[in-house]
KEBA-680688 format. One line per 5 residues: number of its first residue (from 0); for each residue x, y, z of N, C-alpha, C, O. Coordinates in Angstrom, 3 decimals. Each point is the difference from the previous one (the first is absolute). Layout:
N
NUM) X,Y,Z,X,Y,Z,X,Y,Z,X,Y,Z | ...
//
This chain:
113
0) 0.849,-1.184,0.000,-0.849,1.184,0.000,0.890,1.242,0.000,1.028,0.034,0.677 | -1.419,0.960,-1.421,0.770,1.236,-0.130,-0.299,0.945,1.165,-1.089,0.572,0.060 | 2.049,-0.396,0.877,-0.280,0.870,1.148,-0.293,1.445,-0.394,-0.828,0.658,0.631 | 1.494,-0.165,-1.658,-0.211,1.404,-0.393,-1.432,0.223,-0.477,-0.618,1.010,0.335 | 0.091,-1.948,-1.114,-1.379,0.105,-0.471,-0.969,-0.116,1.182,-0.988,0.732,0.070
5) 1.270,-1.637,0.841,-0.846,-0.162,1.193,0.016,1.264,0.852,-1.032,0.408,0.533 | 2.194,0.207,-0.407,0.123,1.243,0.771,-0.837,1.102,-0.643,-0.731,0.712,0.688 | 0.841,-0.576,-2.006,-0.784,1.031,-0.708,-1.495,-0.235,0.179,-0.749,0.938,0.274 | 0.313,-2.187,-0.428,-1.431,-0.309,0.144,-0.483,0.277,1.414,-1.080,0.563,0.185 | 1.859,-0.947,0.810,-0.397,0.226,1.391,-0.079,1.493,0.294,-0.938,0.456,0.654
10) 1.901,0.295,-1.127,-0.012,1.451,0.257,-1.188,0.670,-0.690,-0.591,0.930,0.549 | 0.243,-1.390,-1.736,-1.171,0.536,-0.698,-1.260,-0.317,0.783,-0.851,0.869,0.192 | 0.727,-2.106,0.260,-1.177,-0.393,0.779,-0.092,0.793,1.294,-1.088,0.419,0.394 | 2.221,-0.208,0.273,0.003,0.780,1.242,-0.509,1.411,-0.249,-0.810,0.514,0.771 | 1.275,0.111,-1.832,-0.444,1.371,-0.271,-1.498,0.038,-0.308,-0.676,0.966,0.355
15) 0.153,-1.999,-1.009,-1.440,-0.052,-0.271,-0.800,-0.253,1.274,-1.015,0.656,0.234 | 1.465,-1.603,0.593,-0.708,-0.316,1.240,-0.006,1.173,0.961,-0.964,0.180,0.744 | 2.015,0.619,-0.744,0.069,1.128,0.922,-1.073,1.038,-0.303,-0.357,0.800,0.865 | -0.154,-0.813,-2.088,-1.043,0.951,-0.377,-1.403,-0.487,0.352,-0.965,0.756,-0.116 | 0.847,-2.003,0.542,-1.300,-0.592,0.295,-0.155,-0.129,1.515,0.948,-0.361,0.698
20) -2.128,0.653,-0.204,-0.253,-0.092,1.440,-0.847,-1.223,0.296,-0.703,-0.507,-0.874 | 0.772,0.044,2.095,-0.801,-1.138,0.424,0.882,-1.101,0.550,1.158,-0.152,-0.391 | -1.723,-0.599,1.290,0.747,-1.032,0.715,0.583,-1.059,-0.931,1.180,-0.332,0.118 | -1.979,-0.206,-1.040,0.494,-1.045,-0.883,1.150,0.494,-0.869,0.978,-0.718,-0.208 | -1.094,1.935,-0.294,1.070,0.526,-0.835,1.244,0.256,0.827,1.117,-0.196,-0.480
25) -1.297,0.630,1.717,1.142,0.233,0.877,0.760,-1.304,0.244,1.231,-0.009,0.005 | -1.954,-1.078,0.194,0.643,-1.299,0.186,0.753,-0.404,-1.268,1.106,-0.537,0.073 | -1.699,0.793,-1.215,0.679,-0.325,-1.266,1.277,0.829,-0.162,0.995,-0.473,-0.549 | -1.040,1.704,1.031,1.190,0.849,-0.035,1.124,-0.643,0.818,1.143,-0.049,-0.455 | -1.455,-0.439,1.642,1.010,-0.648,0.840,0.502,-1.297,-0.647,1.190,-0.309,0.063
30) -2.091,-0.436,-0.676,0.410,-1.218,-0.697,0.952,0.343,-1.147,0.972,-0.716,-0.242 | -1.254,1.800,-0.451,0.846,0.404,-1.124,1.361,0.495,0.489,1.011,-0.213,-0.670 | -0.974,0.863,1.818,1.291,0.376,0.593,0.825,-1.260,0.291,1.222,0.001,-0.148 | -1.894,-1.055,0.555,0.681,-1.260,0.265,0.531,-0.606,-1.297,1.102,-0.547,-0.030 | -1.890,0.646,-1.040,0.474,-0.464,-1.312,1.227,0.790,-0.448,0.947,-0.563,-0.549
35) -0.976,1.867,0.790,1.143,0.844,-0.343,1.228,-0.436,0.795,1.100,-0.071,-0.549 | -1.277,-0.217,1.822,1.125,-0.462,0.826,0.595,-1.283,-0.578,1.221,-0.150,-0.051 | -2.077,-0.773,-0.382,0.491,-1.259,-0.588,0.795,0.269,-1.273,1.067,-0.578,-0.203 | -1.579,1.445,-0.644,0.703,0.317,-1.251,1.339,0.669,0.288,0.992,-0.288,-0.669 | -0.957,1.170,1.651,1.257,0.659,0.356,1.012,-1.005,0.543,1.197,0.115,-0.266
40) -1.673,-1.095,1.023,0.912,-1.033,0.503,0.558,-0.845,-1.129,1.152,-0.429,0.060 | -1.951,0.184,-1.087,0.508,-0.752,-1.157,1.163,0.741,-0.651,0.873,-0.610,-0.618 | -0.875,1.921,0.765,1.075,0.838,-0.518,1.128,0.148,1.022,1.055,0.554,-0.307 | -1.289,-1.059,1.533,1.025,0.097,1.044,-0.083,1.251,0.839,0.930,0.302,0.749 | -2.021,0.434,-0.856,-0.160,1.282,0.681,-0.742,-0.181,1.335,-1.214,0.188,0.076
45) 1.958,-0.553,0.963,-0.598,-0.232,1.321,-0.527,1.311,0.577,-1.094,0.026,0.564 | 1.843,1.046,-0.694,-0.415,1.296,0.523,-1.306,0.457,-0.649,-0.894,0.499,0.683 | 0.788,-0.667,-1.983,-1.228,0.357,-0.706,-1.179,-0.839,0.475,-1.115,0.504,0.134 | 1.367,-1.789,0.120,-1.055,-0.884,0.494,-0.472,0.449,1.381,-1.198,0.001,0.283 | 2.149,0.382,0.576,-0.365,0.501,1.336,-0.887,1.230,-0.124,-1.000,0.123,0.707
50) 1.361,0.775,-1.594,-0.783,1.216,-0.203,-1.388,-0.335,-0.532,-0.993,0.580,0.441 | 0.922,-1.513,-1.387,-1.288,-0.381,-0.581,-0.937,-0.582,1.048,-1.217,0.158,-0.101 | 1.770,-0.827,1.102,-0.823,-0.648,1.029,-0.354,0.915,1.169,-0.767,-0.398,0.876 | 1.302,1.602,-0.844,-0.204,0.892,1.152,-1.473,0.180,0.353,-0.361,-0.066,1.176 | -0.486,0.289,-2.158,-1.428,0.202,0.276,-0.712,-1.298,0.344,-1.031,0.021,0.672
55) 1.564,-1.146,-1.120,-0.628,-1.293,0.286,-0.003,-0.262,1.503,-0.955,-0.566,0.533 | 2.012,0.973,0.143,0.086,-0.244,1.443,-1.100,0.718,0.767,-0.287,-0.362,1.141 | -0.335,1.371,-1.742,-1.042,0.764,0.687,-1.370,-0.668,-0.080,-0.932,0.435,0.677 | 0.791,-1.476,-1.484,-1.297,-0.674,-0.135,-0.274,-0.779,1.287,0.744,-0.913,0.359 | -1.806,1.283,0.314,-0.330,-0.662,1.252,-0.458,-1.431,-0.260,-0.493,-0.328,-1.080
60) 0.666,-0.499,2.075,-0.297,-1.432,-0.134,-1.422,-0.246,-0.496,-0.218,-0.912,-0.798 | -0.746,1.698,1.248,-1.389,-0.230,-0.381,-0.263,0.306,-1.481,-1.020,-0.427,-0.540 | 1.912,1.151,-0.112,-0.181,0.321,-1.416,0.834,-0.881,-0.935,-0.169,0.060,-1.218 | 1.044,-0.854,1.764,0.864,-0.850,-0.833,-0.815,-1.130,-0.630,-0.902,-0.559,0.625 | 1.235,0.239,-1.863,-0.689,-1.059,-0.728,1.008,-0.991,-0.554,1.197,0.279,-0.053
65) -1.686,-1.425,-0.354,0.858,-1.084,-0.487,0.881,0.444,-1.176,1.156,-0.416,-0.086 | -1.675,1.242,-0.811,0.819,0.455,-1.138,1.256,0.731,0.474,1.079,-0.175,-0.566 | -1.229,0.987,1.600,1.158,0.718,0.540,0.987,-0.980,0.627,1.208,0.113,-0.209 | -1.716,-1.070,0.975,0.867,-1.009,0.608,0.731,-0.820,-1.067,1.195,-0.269,0.125 | -1.916,-0.120,-1.161,0.611,-0.800,-1.065,1.135,0.771,-0.680,1.066,-0.554,-0.272
70) -1.304,1.807,0.008,1.033,0.821,-0.640,1.206,0.178,0.924,1.145,-0.060,-0.447 | -1.408,0.276,1.726,1.108,0.142,0.951,0.797,-1.299,0.129,1.220,0.032,0.165 | -1.903,-1.166,-0.240,0.723,-1.279,0.038,0.895,-0.137,-1.229,1.085,-0.575,0.085 | -1.530,1.096,-1.218,0.841,-0.022,-1.202,1.254,0.864,0.211,1.107,-0.419,-0.338 | -1.281,1.604,0.888,1.139,0.878,0.298,0.934,-0.692,0.988,1.220,0.041,-0.155
75) -1.798,-0.672,1.165,0.810,-0.709,0.976,0.800,-1.111,-0.656,1.161,-0.219,0.346 | -1.771,-0.483,-1.290,0.706,-1.051,-0.728,1.184,0.548,-0.783,1.057,-0.629,-0.050 | -1.226,1.791,-0.557,1.110,0.625,-0.724,1.128,0.382,0.969,1.179,-0.101,-0.337 | -1.554,0.536,1.528,1.002,0.376,1.001,0.705,-1.213,0.592,1.083,0.133,0.569 | -1.678,-1.304,-0.694,0.600,-1.227,0.534,1.032,-0.592,-0.954,0.694,-0.953,0.355
80) -0.587,1.500,-1.545,0.990,-0.442,-0.974,1.403,0.108,0.605,0.286,0.932,0.752 | 0.572,-1.874,-1.078,1.354,-0.042,0.579,0.743,1.325,-0.172,0.693,0.443,0.916 | -0.829,0.180,-2.059,0.676,1.276,-0.263,-0.514,1.086,0.944,0.783,0.810,0.496 | -2.083,-0.791,-0.249,-0.602,1.023,0.858,0.285,-0.249,1.478,0.086,0.951,0.778 | 0.060,-2.194,-0.384,0.223,-0.312,1.424,1.293,0.594,0.526,0.155,0.174,1.208
85) 0.772,0.138,-2.096,1.283,0.572,0.424,-0.043,1.522,0.151,0.972,0.606,0.453 | -2.079,0.005,-0.825,-0.131,1.460,0.051,-0.778,0.368,1.268,-1.184,-0.320,0.107 | 1.838,0.993,0.861,-0.673,0.309,1.272,-1.357,0.702,-0.149,-0.948,-0.397,0.678 | 0.809,1.427,-1.539,-1.334,0.616,-0.120,-1.053,-0.985,-0.524,-1.175,0.108,0.351 | 1.583,-1.054,-1.177,-0.950,-1.004,-0.510,-0.445,-0.914,1.134,-1.173,-0.364,0.087
90) 2.107,-0.004,0.780,-0.345,-0.821,1.164,-0.987,0.735,0.902,-0.972,-0.589,0.473 | 1.222,1.864,-0.238,-0.885,0.810,0.847,-1.402,0.097,-0.611,-1.002,-0.105,0.707 | 0.947,0.304,-2.004,-1.290,0.093,-0.674,-0.737,-1.333,0.066,-1.212,-0.028,0.212 | 1.926,-1.061,-0.390,-0.612,-1.331,0.090,-0.570,-0.224,1.402,-1.098,-0.536,0.144 | 1.835,0.943,0.879,-0.477,-0.134,1.377,-1.240,0.859,0.245,-0.926,-0.414,0.698
95) 0.920,1.602,-1.274,-1.179,0.882,0.152,-1.226,-0.628,-0.647,-1.101,0.062,0.547 | 1.296,-0.666,-1.710,-1.111,-0.682,-0.665,-0.463,-1.183,0.839,-1.202,-0.224,0.144 | 2.142,-0.533,0.409,-0.363,-1.129,0.863,-0.871,0.473,1.165,-1.011,-0.627,0.317 | 1.404,1.728,0.316,-0.780,0.546,1.112,-1.395,0.410,-0.466,-0.988,-0.249,0.691 | 0.912,0.874,-1.855,-1.270,0.477,-0.543,-0.929,-1.174,-0.323,-1.215,0.088,0.182
100) 1.801,-1.181,-0.661,-0.798,-1.162,-0.393,-0.374,-0.906,1.173,-0.850,-0.878,-0.147 | 1.471,1.081,1.300,-0.259,-0.839,1.162,-1.394,0.280,0.538,-0.337,1.151,0.277 | -0.483,-2.198,-0.125,-1.348,0.212,0.550,0.085,0.614,1.399,0.928,-0.299,0.751 | -1.889,1.152,-0.400,0.075,0.721,1.280,0.013,-0.919,1.210,0.572,0.354,1.031 | -1.180,-1.511,-1.130,-0.062,-0.884,1.156,1.336,-0.685,0.284,0.141,-0.646,1.038
105) 0.845,0.771,-1.933,1.316,-0.584,0.242,1.038,1.032,0.407,1.142,-0.348,0.300 | -1.540,1.632,-0.288,0.918,1.062,0.389,-0.106,0.254,1.497,-1.083,-0.105,0.577 | 2.214,0.441,0.055,-0.056,0.355,1.423,-0.922,1.203,0.211,-0.129,0.849,-0.881 | -0.491,-0.783,2.013,-0.911,1.097,0.314,0.682,1.352,-0.196,1.156,0.186,0.379 | -1.893,0.757,-0.979,0.525,1.340,-0.212,0.701,0.173,-1.344,0.445,1.105,-0.311
110) -0.333,-2.153,-0.491,0.676,0.131,-1.298,-0.964,-0.138,-1.160,0.441,-0.256,-1.120 | -1.715,0.412,1.334,-0.983,-0.100,-1.076,0.103,1.212,-0.905,0.198,1.126,0.455 | -0.339,-1.387,-1.762,0.055,1.100,-0.962,-1.335,0.189,-0.667,-0.149,0.883,-0.844
//
């Protein structure tokens, strides 16, 4: 898959979604930010992926949906690649995704997101 084409498509979709209001569109915007993060990782851009995911972390647990989780698991899989495991910021991002994906009933009290 061509990361540059994926990046362009994700950025176009983000700009379109930002013009639309409503809960469902807002969730799609966050999902598309996750797609952008995956495409940036395919290019090796960990910093760009971190930036793309910044707004995703703000989605409260009650608004998260399976599509968002599935996309984040894909990003996590890219970060688990042997090449990425040696990059400290990639490890940190992978850990942040792990925390985000952890069901609330398995987190210590006071760490719910």
